[in-house]
C-alpha positions as CSV (number, residue, x, y, z in Angstrom):
1,M,90.3,-263.2,-76.1
2,T,88.8,-260.9,-73.6
3,T,85.3,-261.9,-73.4
4,D,84.2,-265.3,-71.9
5,K,82.3,-266.5,-75.0
6,L,84.3,-269.1,-77.0
7,N,85.0,-268.2,-80.8
8,I,84.4,-271.1,-82.8
9,L,84.7,-271.7,-86.7
10,F,82.8,-274.4,-88.4
11,L,84.5,-275.6,-91.3
12,C,83.0,-277.6,-94.4
13,T,83.5,-278.0,-98.0
14,G,80.9,-276.1,-99.6
15,N,79.3,-274.2,-96.5
16,I,75.8,-274.6,-97.5
17,A,74.3,-277.0,-94.9
18,R,76.0,-278.5,-91.7
19,S,78.6,-275.7,-90.9
20,L,75.8,-273.1,-91.7
21,M,73.5,-274.9,-89.2
22,A,76.1,-275.0,-86.9
23,E,77.0,-271.4,-86.8
24,A,73.1,-270.4,-86.7
25,I,72.6,-272.8,-84.1
26,S,75.7,-271.5,-82.1
27,N,74.7,-267.7,-82.4
28,H,70.9,-268.4,-81.6
29,Q,70.7,-271.2,-79.0
30,F,74.2,-270.7,-77.3
31,A,74.9,-267.2,-77.8
32,Q,75.6,-266.6,-74.1
33,K,78.6,-269.1,-74.4
34,L,79.6,-269.1,-78.2
35,Q,80.5,-267.0,-81.1
36,A,80.3,-268.8,-84.0
37,S,81.6,-268.4,-87.8
38,S,81.4,-270.8,-90.7
39,A,83.2,-271.2,-94.0
40,G,84.0,-273.7,-96.5
41,S,87.1,-274.7,-98.6
42,Q,84.9,-274.5,-101.6
43,P,82.1,-272.7,-100.9
44,K,79.1,-272.4,-103.2
45,D,77.3,-269.6,-104.4
46,R,74.6,-269.7,-101.5
47,P,73.1,-271.7,-98.8
48,H,71.0,-275.0,-99.7
49,P,67.1,-273.8,-99.4
50,L,66.2,-276.6,-97.3
51,T,69.1,-275.3,-94.8
52,L,67.4,-272.1,-94.3
53,K,64.0,-273.8,-94.4
54,T,65.1,-276.0,-91.5
55,L,66.6,-273.3,-89.3
56,E,63.4,-271.2,-90.0
57,K,61.1,-274.2,-88.9
58,Y,63.0,-274.2,-85.4
59,G,62.8,-270.3,-85.1
60,V,66.5,-269.5,-86.0
61,S,67.2,-266.6,-87.7
62,I,68.8,-266.8,-91.1
63,D,69.5,-262.9,-91.5
64,G,72.9,-262.5,-93.0
65,L,73.6,-266.2,-93.2
66,R,75.7,-266.5,-96.3
67,S,78.3,-269.2,-97.8
68,K,81.6,-268.2,-97.0
69,S,85.4,-269.1,-97.9
70,W,87.8,-270.0,-95.1
71,D,90.2,-267.2,-96.7
72,E,87.7,-264.7,-94.9
73,F,89.0,-265.9,-91.7
74,K,92.7,-266.2,-92.2
75,D,93.7,-263.3,-89.8
76,Q,91.0,-264.0,-86.9
77,S,91.6,-266.0,-84.3
78,F,89.6,-269.0,-82.8
79,D,89.4,-270.9,-79.6
80,L,88.1,-273.9,-81.8
81,V,88.0,-275.0,-85.1
82,I,85.7,-277.9,-85.9
83,T,85.4,-279.4,-89.5
84,L,82.2,-281.0,-90.0
85,C,82.8,-283.4,-93.1
86,D,85.2,-286.0,-93.9
87,V,86.6,-283.9,-97.0
88,A,87.4,-280.9,-94.9
89,G,88.6,-282.9,-92.3
90,Q,91.3,-284.4,-94.3
91,A,91.9,-281.3,-96.3
92,S,94.8,-279.0,-95.4
93,C,92.9,-276.4,-93.4
94,P,94.7,-273.1,-93.1
95,E,96.4,-272.2,-90.1
96,F,94.8,-269.4,-87.9
97,P,96.4,-267.2,-85.3
98,G,96.9,-268.3,-81.9
99,E,96.8,-272.0,-82.9
100,P,93.4,-272.8,-82.1
101,R,92.3,-276.2,-80.8
102,R,90.8,-278.5,-83.6
103,A,88.0,-281.0,-83.8
104,H,86.3,-283.1,-86.2
105,W,82.9,-284.1,-86.1
106,S,81.8,-286.4,-89.1
107,L,78.3,-285.6,-90.2
108,P,76.4,-287.1,-93.4
109,D,75.9,-284.2,-95.9
110,P,72.3,-283.5,-96.0
111,A,72.6,-282.1,-99.4
112,E,73.8,-285.3,-100.6
113,A,70.6,-287.2,-99.5
114,P,68.3,-289.0,-101.8
115,D,66.1,-286.1,-103.0
116,T,67.6,-283.9,-100.4
117,L,64.9,-285.2,-98.0
118,Q,63.9,-282.3,-95.4
119,S,64.0,-285.1,-92.7
120,M,67.7,-285.4,-93.2
121,F,68.3,-281.8,-92.8
122,E,66.3,-282.1,-89.6
123,A,68.1,-284.8,-88.5
124,I,71.2,-283.0,-88.9
125,Y,69.9,-279.7,-86.9
126,E,68.9,-281.7,-84.0
127,A,72.3,-283.6,-83.7
128,L,73.9,-280.3,-84.0
129,V,71.9,-279.0,-81.3
130,E,72.9,-281.8,-79.0
131,A,76.4,-282.0,-79.8
132,I,76.9,-278.1,-79.5
133,G,75.3,-278.3,-76.2
134,L,77.4,-280.9,-75.2
135,L,80.4,-279.0,-76.4
136,V,79.4,-276.1,-74.2
137,Y,77.7,-277.6,-71.1
138,G,79.4,-281.1,-71.4
139,P,80.6,-282.2,-67.6
140,N,84.4,-282.4,-68.8
141,P,86.1,-279.2,-67.8
142,D,88.5,-279.3,-70.9
143,L,87.2,-277.8,-73.9
144,P,88.9,-280.4,-76.3
145,A,87.5,-283.3,-74.5
146,R,84.4,-282.0,-74.5
147,A,84.5,-281.2,-78.5
148,A,86.0,-285.2,-78.5
149,E,82.9,-286.3,-76.8
150,A,80.3,-284.3,-79.0
151,G,82.2,-285.7,-82.0
152,R,81.9,-289.5,-80.6
153,Q,78.3,-288.6,-79.9
154,L,77.7,-287.7,-83.7
155,T,79.5,-290.8,-84.8
156,R,77.3,-293.0,-83.0
157,R,74.1,-291.4,-83.9
158,F,75.1,-291.5,-87.6
159,A,76.9,-295.2,-87.6
160,P,75.3,-297.6,-90.1
161,R,73.5,-300.1,-87.9
162,A,73.2,-303.9,-88.7
163,I,69.8,-305.3,-89.3
């Protein structure tokens, strides 16, 4: 890659919430360091309405944001491919040119939350901002180590807690 930007692909099953948010956040808030795309193994027709509403609430552009199949990216090379849901993490992901590094960030699906609460979309948004920030600016100089630490942070954030 000839640019200093990391080229990242975020994968999920439907590409309607988590991966789209990660793409939009990366290209908005971390555009100096990242070029991000997102896709799904079984993309839906359109982004979830609360995904778009959440991004707009935080001032993130939704222009051109759409659900895409990972087949659209099969000939592109990436520095890092991150799966954001357990289904996509367990799926047989396609191979991408250049053998990109891979990471898995387990996040609950806000579209599956009871009544698809706006607060769940906002919680996922805020968690992704922190995780992507750690990925970009984390103290470890090794990209896979930063990606793994961001994944651990997300796991801790959304882990069930005993009362």
